[in-house]
N, C-alpha and C positions, 0 to 999 in steps of 0.2 A: 503493499500500500503506501502512495506517497502521500508526502507532508503538504497539506493545503495550507493557503495563507489566507486571514480572514480580517478584514476592516470592518469595525464597529464603532457606529457613532451614536453616541447617548447625548440627546437633546434636552435640555431642562432650564430652570429658572430660578434666579435667586428669591426667596422670599423674607420679607421685613427686614432690610440692611439697614443698619444702624447708621449713621456719618461715619463713624471710624472705620466699620466694615467696607464703605463706601470708597472710603478714602484708601484703605489699606488695598482693595483690589485696584484704582486707578494708580495708585503707586508701582503695581505689578504689570502695568497694562501693557507695557511695551514687550513682555515675555509672553503675553497671552494674545496677541494681536491677532484678528481672524485672517490676515493676510499672509501670515505667517504660520497656520493651522498645518500640523501634520499628523501622521500617524506613527505612534511608538510603541514599543513593548510595555512603558511605564505608564502611557498616557500622556494626551496634551491636552490642557483645557485652553478654551479660547473664547475671549468672550469682550465684549465693548460696554460695559458696563454704564458708561458715559449717556450713552443714547440709547439702551434698553436694558433691561435686568434679566436677560437669558445668555446661556450658554452652552458651547457645544463642547464635548471631549470625546477626542478620537481615540481609539486604542487598536492596536497592530496585535494579532495573535497569530497560532497557527495549530493546527491539527491534522487527525487522517480519517477522522469519520465524522457523519452526520450528528452522533452524541458530542463531540468534541466543540460544534457550535455553540451550541446551549452551555459548556462549562467555559467558553471564551466569554459569552456574555455574561456570565455570572462575574467571572474575575475583574468585568469592564465594569461592571455596576458596582461592586466590593472598591474597585481602583477611583471611581469617581467619587463615590461615599467618603472614603477615606481623604481625599483631597479635600473636599467640602468640609467635611467634621473636624480635620485637623485646622481649620482654620475660623472654625464654630460658624459656620454660616448655614441658614437654614437652606431648605432648596426643596423642589419638586421636581422630579424626573418625570418625562412627558413621553419622550418616543426613545426607542432604542432599535436601531437598523444596522444588520449585519451584511456582510457582503461577503461572499465566498470567492475569491477571487480566479478560483479553480475553473467558475462558473461563469464569468463575467465573458460577454461578447467580445470576439476579438477585433481589434480596429484593422482598418482596410489595408493598413501596411504588413501587418503581422499576418492576416490570410494571403495577401499577395507570397511573403516569404514562405509559409507552408507551401504554396501551390509549388514555387520554385524549387521545392525539395524534391 
């Protein structure tokens, strides 16, 4: 069986931010800019709290079977909760979307390269 790569995106919102919490998030905003968002094994938090109270947490994982997708989602949700709770932030998780890259459609150039083989 081959290893499959998963990309997990968790969307949520900050709830009841205090002025101190908002200031702390704004101070770290450059490290969590939406334009520099990436999928990493430890997870990457992206937000623009100056504009709106929403965030996206991106997490990269891998596995070999369908069951591994569920385990990867659980690890991603645990990672985002740990990140938020370590900062004392209240939150609401709204949506978790997982993409199995082995199932992703090939781009035009990738299809052409396969045909050339």
